[in-house]
N, C-alpha and C positions, 0 to 999 in steps of 0.2 A: 133429692135424696138418692134416687137410683143412679144418677150421674156420678155422684160422689162415691157411691159404693163401687161402681165400675172402675173409676179412676184408682181407687185404693187397691182393688184386685189386680189391675193391670200393672200398677207400680210394684206390687209384691212379685208379680210374675217377671217383671223386668229386672228386679234386684236379685231374686233367688234362682233364676235360670239364665241360660244363654239365648233364649228365644228373642229375636229382634222384633221390636214393634215398628210398624211403618212410621216414617218421619212425622206425618201429620198426626197420627195417633199419639206418638211420644210427646209432641208439642202440646196436644190437648191434655194429656195426663199431667205434664209438668213435674216439678220437683220442689219440695220445701221440706225442712225438718218436720213440720207438722203433718204434711202428707205422708212422709216416710213412716212416722210413728203410727199413724192411722192404718197404714198398709200392713203393719206387723200382725194385726189380728187375723189377716188372711193367709198367714204362713201355711196352715193346714190345707187351704184351698190349692196351693201350689202342689201339695202332696197328692191331691186327686189327679192332677195332670201328670206329674212325674211317676206316680204309682201306676197310673193307667198305661203309660208307655212301657214301664217295666213289665207289667202283666201281659201286655200285648206281645212284646218281644219274646217273653218266656213261652207263651202259647204258640206263636208262629214257628219258633225254632223246633219245639217238640213235635208239633203237627207236621212240619216239613221233613223232619228227620225220621220220625217213627210213627206218626199217626196219633190220633187222640185216644188216650186211655191212661190208666194209672201206670206208674213205673213199677214193674215187678221188683220186689226188694232184693232178690238174689240174682238178678239178671245183670251181668257186668256191662253189657252193651247198653241196656236201658239206663243204667246209672251213669254211664259215660254221656249219653244223650242229655240226661238231666243236668249234669255238671256243665256241659257246653251251653245249654239253655240258660242256666244260672249265670254263667260268665258273660254271655252276650247281653242278658237282661241288665246286669250290673254295669256293663260298659255303656249301655244306652243311657242309663241314669247319670252316669259320670259325664258323658258328653252333653246331656241336656242341662245339667246344673253347673258344668265347668268344674267339677270336683270341689264344689264350694264347701260342702260339709266334710268331705274327706280331708280337705286341706286343714280345716279346723281341728279335726281329730289328730292329724299328724303334728300340728303346731302345739297342741296341748300335751301330747306325748313327749315332744322335745323339751318343752318348757318345764313341765312338772317332773319329768325324769332327769332333766339335766341340772337342776339346781333346787335346793331347799329354801333359798332366799327369795322373798317375794319380788323385789325389784329386779333381780336377775332373771327370774322366771318370766316376768312380764316383758323384759327386753328380748329374751330368747323367742318368746311367742310372736313378736313383731318382725323377727328376722325371716326373710323369705327363703333362706337356705334350709334344707332338710337334713337333720342329723340322725344319729343312730337310733335314739329312742323313738323319734317320730316315725322312722322307716319301719322299725320292728312293730310298733303299735299299729300302724296302718296295714301292714302285711298280715298280721295275725287276725285283725278284725275282718279284713276282706276275705281271707281264707275261711274263717269261721262262717261268714255270711254265705259264701258259695256252697259250702258243705250243707248248711242248714236249708238253703233254697232247694238243693238237690233232694234232701230228705223229705222236704215238705211235699214234693211232687209224688212221693210214694203213696200219699193219701188220695191222690187224684189230681189231675192237671188243672181242671177248672177250679177246684177248691184252692189249690196253690195260687192260682192267678188272683182270685178274689182276696185271699189273705195277704198277698203281697201288696195289692192295692190298699187294703185297709191299714197295713202297718206303716206304709209311707205317710199316710194321713196322721195316724195316732202318734207316731214318733215325733212328728213336727209339732203336734199339740203338746206333747210332753215337754219339749224344749221350751215352750212358752211359759211353762210353770216357773222356770228359774227366775226370770226378772220380776216376778211378782213378790219375791221375798229377798232377793239379793241385789245389791247395788252394782252398777256398771263401773268397772275400774280400768278399762282399757281405752285405747284410742287416743289420738293426739289432735290438736287443732290443725285444720287443713287450710285455713285461710283466715284473714283478719275477721274476727267475729264469727267464724264458722266452726262447725264441729264435724267429726267423722260421721259417716253414714251409720256405722254400727252404734254410735252413741245416740243418734237420732232414733234408731230402731228400738233400743233397749232401755234407755234411761227413763225412769219414772213412768212406767207403763201403768195405766189405770185398770180398774176391774172390768171396765167395758171391753177391753182387749181380750181378757180371758173369756168373757161370756160369748163374744162373737166367734172366737176361735173354737170354743166348745160346740157351738152350733155347727160349724164346719165338720167337727170331729164326730158328732153324734151319729150320722149315718154309717160311719166306719165302725163304731161300737156295735150297732145293730147288725152290720154285715158279719162281723166276727161271731156274734151270737148265732146268727142264722147258719153260717157255714160250719163252724167248729163246735158250737154248743155252749151252754151256760158255764160249764166248768172251765172251758178254755178261755172264755171271755173273762171270767173272774181271775184266772191265773195271769192273763196278759195285763189286765188293768192293775192288779196288785204289783206285778213285776215292774211295770212302767213307773208307778209311784215310788217304788223302792229305788229304782235306778235314779230318778230325778232327785229324790231325797238324799241318797248316798253321795251322788255327784255334787249336789248343792252344798252339803256339809264339807266335802273335800275341797271344793273351790273356795268356800268361805275361809277355811282354815289355812289354805296355802296361798290364796291370792287376795283375800278380803272381799271378794265379790266375783263377778263374771265378766267375760269379754265376749266378743262375737265368736271367737274360736271355741269358747266353752259351749256355746249354743250348738255349733256344728258337731262337736264331739258328743254332746248329749243326744242329738238326733241320731247319730250313727249307732251309738251304744244302745239306745232305746230300741231302735229297729232290729238290731241283731238279737237283743234280749227277748223281744217279742217272738221272733222266729224260733228261738231256742225253746221257749215255753210251749209254743204251739206244737213243735215236734215232740216234746216230751209228753204232753197231755194227749194229743191225738194218736201218737204211737202206742200209748198204753191202753187206749180204748179198744174193746173187742170188735 
């Protein structure tokens, strides 16, 4: 049982990040559509690793450039330090994941911005080239994320680091709510009798996947409550559910279901929405 759990976690790590596994470990983990589907439940576990790296880089940059303290709200130099830290933290996550989720966001922006026709939108989504809509979508979301990460540091660097860690986990848990009620509509056969990896991940997920992913996410929920308070936690959770609900209805209306890119877009938008709510609620607290 423990061996299977470790294999599933390592396979999730192998698929959702660029971290290489030693050849012997990779052979032991193996691959099959069934293993890939089981690994989906551990998507939030990957968030703990990616979020941990993001938080660590954020802290190290600020400590290195300005020392450990809150960022004074009206100090231009401190705010510049906060922006540099936010940028390098985001760059670290992009390198760690290979821009996996950002690519999904850009593809969804291109597809749904470029055509109202379902089949055309799905075809655009599979195109590796980046168009105007995808570029604008990605740039605006990344700029918003950088600004919000800088603002979050005004509340205190350690608080910001812990909340960044939590949001990486919770945003990935949020994305896993989509395949619980929407069919998979993307992907093409890759070999005789084979299926795409995204199809293996997302098609016909059972309730066990949701429960396991929720167990990974629960400590992040408690972390937000401890650091930001009950009101902030309520605001974040309601916002995440509204994001996944709104995006789910949008994807169902435009595409008839979801693709792997839809999951990446949902993770990115949920993460940014969480930061926005935290900044609004924590900034309003005395």
